[in-house]
N, C-alpha and C positions, 0 to 999 in steps of 0.2 A: 333855594334853587340844590339839590343833592347835587355833592361834587363827587363820582366815583372816582377811587383809584383804586391799582390791579402793583399788588404792595411789593408783587412776585413775577419778573420779569428775569429770565434765562438764557438772553441772546449769548453765544459766543463773542463775547469782548474783540478779540483778537480779526473777526470779521466784523468790520466797521458797518460795511453792505446790509450784513443781516440786521445785526444792532439796531439802524439807521430804521432797517424794514420796520420792525415790531415795534419801535417808537411811533416813527409815522400812523400804521396803523389800529398802534390801538389810540392814538387821538381821533383818529378817524370813527373809533370805535365808543366814544364819548369817554375818556376816560380821563380825566384833569392831571392824572399826578401818578410815575411810575417808577415804584420802588423797581433798581437795579441792581441783583448783588453781583458788586466790584469779590476780588481776591484781597486779605489781608495788604497792604499797604501796599496797594495800586497805586502807580502814576498818578501825581495832579494832575502832568498833563491830558493823560486817557478822562478823568471826572473833567476836566476840565473841556472839553471838545465833545461826551456823550452830551454834557450839559447845555451846549451851545443847538443839539440836536431836538434836542426835548424845549429849549427856548422860542424855536424856528414854529413849533407847532404847536404853540402858548401851554407847553407841558410843561409840571413842576416834579423836576427829579431828586429822587429821594435816594440815595446810596444806604444801601445794606448789606450788611457780610454776614454772610451763612458761616456757622462756624460746626464743624466736623466731628467732635472730640470725641476721642478715643476711654474716657473714662471723667470723671469727675475733678481730678487736681490736673491733667487736661484743662479741662472747661474754664476752670477758674481761673490759671495761666494767662488762659487765651482775652477770660472778660480783663482783666489787669492792664495789656499790653493795650487793647484795641476798643476799647467802650468806648472812646469816643474821639476812636477815628468815625465814627458810622451814626447814619440819625436811626440806622435799626441794629437789633443784635436781633436774630434768630439762633436756634438750635436747633440743632436735624438729634435726634435719641436714637441711636441703635444699641441702646439699654436702659435698662427702670434704673439703675445707679445716675448716670449724665441723664435720665429723664425727669429724675427726682430732685439731682440738684439740679439746674436747670427753672424748677418749677421753682424752686423760692428764695429762687437768685433777685435781687430788685436789677439787677442790670443787666436778665434776661428781657427783652420784648418778646419773645414768640416761642413759642416750643410748637415743633413739626415729629412728623412720624413716617415712616418710609410709610409710600402707598402701596406697594406691590407686593410687604411682606408683613403679614398681618397678627405673626409670633412675635412683631420690634413693632408696634403700636399699645403702648405702655402709658396711654391716657384712661387713666381706674375715677375714682373718689376718691385717694387719695393725693393723684396729680391733684386732681383740676383745686381741691382741697387748701394745698399749698401753693399756685399756681393764683388762687383766687387773693391769698394772702397777698404775694408778692406784684400783684399788678401783673399779675404779666397775662399773654394773649395764647392761643391754641387757633394755630394756624394751618386749614386746609387745601390744596392744593386741590382746583377744577378740573387740569386737562388732562392728567391718569381719567378719569372721566369717559373723555372721547377717544384714547388711541389706548387704550385695554379692553378689552375684547371674553366675553365668554364668562368663566366662573370668575376670574381672578378680579373682574370689574364690582362681580353679585360678591365677593369677600368683603371687597373695599365699600362696596355700599349698604352693607351689613357692617360695616365699623365702623363706618362713617352717619352711621343711624344711632350705631349705639354714644357716642362720644359725643354729638350734640345732644342728646337727653342731659350726659355728665356733664357735659359745658352751663346750660338750663338748669343743672338744678344748685350747680355750686356757684349759679351769679361768674361764668370767667369767661371774656369776652372771645365771640368767636372772628376769625377772620379769614377774607375768602379771597384766596387770589388765583392767579393763573396759572402759575408754575411754568408756563410758556416755557421753549426751550424753542419754535421754528414758531412761522409766523402763520403756518397754517391751523396753528392749534387757537388764534385767538379768538374771540367772542364775544358784543357785546355783552356788559353790564346785569342787562334782562336775558340773557342768552343762559347765563349762567346762574342764574337765577330764576331759573326755570327748570332748570335741575334740582335745585335741591329740594324737591320737594321728593325725590325720591330717598332720601335718607333725614323726614322728617323737619327740617326748615322750611317757613314759611316764606314768602314771596316778602312781607317785610322787613325778616328778619335777618332773612339772604341779602335782599339791599345797603343793612346798616350794618352788614357785616363785611359790602363792598364800597362802604362809603364811612361813616361816625367812625366807626370802629378803628381803618388804619390809621383813619386823617387824626383821633384822639393821638396816638403812642408818636407819629411824626410833631403832632405839637409839642406836645409836653418836653420830645425830645430837643426837640430845638430851642426851647427855653431851657434846657439844661444846660444846652452845648455853649446856651452865646455866651459872652465875656460879663453879664452885668445880672447870672445867677451867682451867687454867693450858697444857698441851702434853698431846699425846701419851705417854701412862703419866705423866701427872703432875696430881695433883689437891687444893685445896684443902684439908683435914682437919679445922681448926681458923684460926679471924680470931681476931684478938685481943692488942695490945702483946705479953704473955709468951708463948711456942710452945712450953716445951722441958720443959714435964710432959708432952706431949704422947708 
């Protein structure tokens, strides 16, 4: 059975009622895991409180941090200090220099681009090639397709069509998320998938982008964050003074 993941919920965390409502509705819509964008060094009590809401509705909480670096140096500094604080790290790329650095850094899980400014969408062939080599994914938020109107929505669809084509050509995984900051923008994964024909992603690819692709990122990073993780392909099997009997 396919397990759907909305890897990018954006509630106002200080508004507990809104956060709870969004998590509860996501579960009702069929999502088994939700990614919440926490600020860096969020209080542990806040994370536990939201995790309890997720558990109460049978959803798995994925802690993510969205970085908005001003330049590559700022990005590298944030990755050094924050990589082990989150299960998913995404980078909002507002410049080509940041986009290139994010795409080639293996500590970055997701690269994102502003939905409302086509001049700042830098996902081209060079970006895709770097992302493919570093195992990064490109994330597209679906909620702008709901709230944008007129020419702004047309421009976004045109940009997405181009970027989906490039990602497919270079085997860069696509992750679709709601990106919703309000409960009214949430939709079933099948409903979001139905919109994807507008930018050239078929139903099977859209559902994979809402399920297997985000789950792969989360599972990979949880293994890396485990105390048993040593290096790629190397894990602690047993701890003790004498492991000769293993």
